[in-house]
C-alpha positions as CSV (number, residue, x, y, z in Angstrom):
1,M,29.5,107.7,-21.7
2,P,32.8,109.6,-21.3
3,W,36.2,107.9,-20.4
4,V,36.4,106.4,-17.0
5,S,39.8,107.0,-15.4
6,G,41.6,106.9,-12.1
7,N,44.2,105.0,-10.1
8,Y,42.0,102.0,-9.4
9,Y,40.9,98.8,-11.1
10,L,37.8,99.3,-13.3
11,P,34.8,97.0,-13.4
12,L,34.3,95.2,-16.8
13,Q,31.6,97.5,-18.0
14,D,33.9,100.5,-17.7
15,T,36.8,98.6,-19.4
16,I,34.4,97.9,-22.3
17,N,33.3,101.6,-22.4
18,N,36.8,102.8,-22.6
19,G,37.8,100.2,-25.1
20,L,35.0,101.3,-27.4
21,L,36.1,104.9,-27.1
22,A,39.7,103.9,-27.9
23,A,38.5,101.8,-30.8
24,D,36.6,104.9,-32.2
25,Y,39.8,106.8,-32.1
26,F,42.0,104.2,-33.7
27,L,39.5,103.2,-36.4
28,S,39.1,106.9,-37.3
29,H,42.9,107.2,-37.6
30,G,43.4,104.4,-40.2
31,W,43.9,101.4,-37.9
32,S,42.5,98.1,-39.1
33,R,39.9,96.3,-36.9
34,T,42.4,93.5,-36.3
35,A,45.2,95.8,-35.2
36,T,42.7,97.8,-33.0
37,A,41.5,94.6,-31.3
38,A,45.1,93.4,-30.8
39,V,46.0,96.6,-29.0
40,L,42.8,96.5,-26.9
41,G,43.4,92.9,-25.9
42,N,46.9,93.9,-24.7
43,M,45.7,97.1,-23.0
44,Q,43.1,95.0,-21.1
45,S,45.9,93.1,-19.4
46,E,48.2,96.1,-19.0
47,S,45.8,98.6,-17.5
48,G,42.2,97.3,-17.7
49,I,42.0,100.0,-20.5
50,N,42.2,102.6,-17.7
51,P,44.1,105.7,-18.8
52,G,44.6,106.9,-15.2
53,I,46.1,103.7,-13.6
54,W,49.6,103.5,-12.2
55,E,51.7,100.3,-12.1
56,N,50.9,98.5,-8.9
57,L,48.7,101.6,-8.0
58,T,51.9,103.4,-7.0
59,P,52.2,106.9,-8.5
60,Y,55.5,108.2,-9.8
61,Y,58.0,105.9,-8.2
62,I,58.3,102.3,-7.1
63,P,61.0,102.1,-4.4
64,D,61.2,98.3,-4.5
65,Y,62.2,98.4,-8.1
66,G,64.2,101.6,-7.9
67,R,62.5,103.2,-10.9
68,A,59.6,105.3,-12.0
69,S,56.2,103.7,-12.3
70,G,54.5,102.6,-15.5
71,Y,51.3,104.6,-16.3
72,G,48.3,104.6,-18.5
73,L,46.7,102.5,-21.2
74,T,49.9,100.7,-22.2
75,Q,51.7,101.3,-18.9
76,W,54.5,103.4,-20.4
77,T,57.6,102.8,-18.2
78,P,58.8,105.1,-17.1
79,Y,55.6,107.2,-17.2
80,T,57.7,110.1,-18.5
81,K,57.8,108.5,-22.0
82,Y,54.2,109.6,-22.2
83,S,53.9,112.6,-19.8
84,E,56.8,114.6,-21.2
85,W,55.4,114.2,-24.7
86,A,51.8,115.0,-23.7
87,G,52.6,118.1,-21.6
88,E,50.0,119.8,-19.3
89,G,46.8,117.8,-18.8
90,W,48.5,114.4,-19.4
91,E,46.9,112.6,-16.4
92,D,43.6,110.8,-16.8
93,N,43.5,111.7,-20.5
94,G,42.3,108.7,-22.6
95,P,42.1,110.7,-25.9
96,K,45.7,112.0,-25.5
97,E,47.0,108.5,-24.7
98,C,45.4,107.1,-27.8
99,E,47.0,110.0,-29.7
100,R,50.3,109.1,-28.3
101,I,49.9,105.4,-29.4
102,N,49.0,106.6,-32.9
103,Y,52.0,108.9,-32.9
104,E,54.2,106.0,-31.8
105,A,52.9,103.9,-34.7
106,D,53.3,106.6,-37.3
107,N,56.9,107.2,-36.1
108,N,57.9,103.6,-35.3
109,L,58.5,104.4,-31.6
110,Q,58.3,101.9,-28.7
111,W,58.5,99.0,-31.2
112,G,61.6,96.8,-31.4
113,P,63.3,93.5,-30.8
114,N,62.2,91.2,-28.0
115,G,65.4,90.4,-26.1
116,V,63.8,87.7,-24.0
117,L,62.7,85.7,-27.0
118,G,65.5,86.8,-29.3
119,L,63.0,88.0,-32.0
120,N,62.9,91.0,-34.3
121,P,59.6,92.4,-35.4
122,P,58.5,90.9,-38.7
123,I,56.7,94.2,-39.6
124,T,57.1,97.9,-38.6
125,F,54.7,99.5,-36.1
126,R,53.5,101.7,-39.0
127,A,52.6,98.5,-41.0
128,F,51.0,96.9,-37.9
129,K,48.6,99.8,-37.6
130,S,46.9,99.0,-40.9
131,S,47.6,95.3,-41.0
132,N,44.8,92.7,-41.7
133,L,46.9,89.8,-40.5
134,P,44.9,87.5,-38.1
135,V,44.2,89.1,-34.7
136,D,46.1,86.3,-32.9
137,A,49.3,87.2,-34.7
138,L,48.8,91.0,-34.2
139,A,48.1,90.5,-30.5
140,E,51.3,88.5,-30.2
141,Y,53.3,91.2,-32.2
142,F,52.0,94.0,-29.9
143,L,52.9,91.9,-26.8
144,Y,56.3,90.9,-28.0
145,F,57.5,94.0,-29.8
146,Y,55.7,96.9,-28.1
147,E,54.9,95.8,-24.5
148,N,57.9,93.5,-24.3
149,P,57.2,92.1,-20.8
150,A,59.5,89.8,-18.7
151,D,57.3,86.7,-19.5
152,P,55.9,87.2,-23.0
153,T,55.0,83.6,-23.7
154,G,53.1,83.2,-20.4
155,Q,51.0,86.2,-21.1
156,R,50.3,85.4,-24.7
157,P,47.2,83.1,-24.3
158,L,45.1,85.6,-22.3
159,R,46.0,88.5,-24.4
160,V,45.2,86.7,-27.6
161,A,41.8,85.6,-26.2
162,Q,41.0,89.1,-25.2
163,A,42.0,90.4,-28.6
164,Q,39.6,87.8,-30.2
165,E,36.8,89.1,-27.9
166,W,37.6,92.7,-28.9
167,L,37.5,91.8,-32.6
168,A,34.0,90.3,-32.2
169,R,32.9,93.5,-30.3
170,L,34.2,95.5,-33.2
171,G,32.3,93.5,-35.7
172,G,35.1,91.3,-37.0
173,G,33.9,87.9,-35.9
174,G,35.9,85.3,-34.0
175,W,34.2,85.5,-30.6
176,T,31.8,82.8,-29.5
177,G,30.7,84.4,-26.1
178,N,27.4,86.0,-25.3
179,I,26.9,89.7,-25.7
180,P,25.6,91.4,-22.6
181,I,22.2,93.1,-23.1
182,W,23.5,96.3,-21.6
183,L,26.2,96.5,-24.2
184,L,23.6,96.0,-27.0
185,F,21.7,99.1,-25.7
186,K,24.9,101.1,-25.4
187,I,25.8,100.3,-29.0
188,R,22.3,101.2,-30.2
189,E,22.7,104.5,-28.3
190,R,25.9,105.1,-30.3
191,G,24.1,104.5,-33.6
192,G,25.6,101.1,-34.1
193,R,29.1,102.6,-34.7
194,I,32.2,100.4,-35.1
195,G,30.5,97.9,-37.4
196,W,28.0,96.3,-35.1
197,T,25.1,94.6,-37.0
198,L,22.0,94.8,-34.8
């Protein structure tokens, strides 16, 4: 199934579809499973892993905040951080957004101190990309040093739990939930890629 994208909230099956497509991209570009799962757990909270969604479903500008909207998988704010880099065809473009995140990791962009917590990143974004640290730690690092929201500690538990679920989906263990039958068929269709043992 291709990427599902638009300025609306996705149902879970489309979120999982997009997450598996993003995982294919990251794993094929040298990302570890744990780093990939950490990013997906954060993306799930940021955008529902929807490359076409705008912050608060408000395209381009949020008058109440007096600034440009966030956009895409990681909710780049302002959206021009991504759109100006990507050029023509930037909207609703999951592969291009994954390419941007990989570019940011390779060039240590969008990664820095967390002013709210007064913390500096313990590793570079480039090191994060291939790290095999526990998924909990990597989900926290991506939240604190990449996303850098106003309430990082309040958002941590959900994002870590989502990252653990993604790690299990990617064949890395750590998830105790049930696998939906439709997802097993989808994985079988894809030839069992991304490390699933069927």
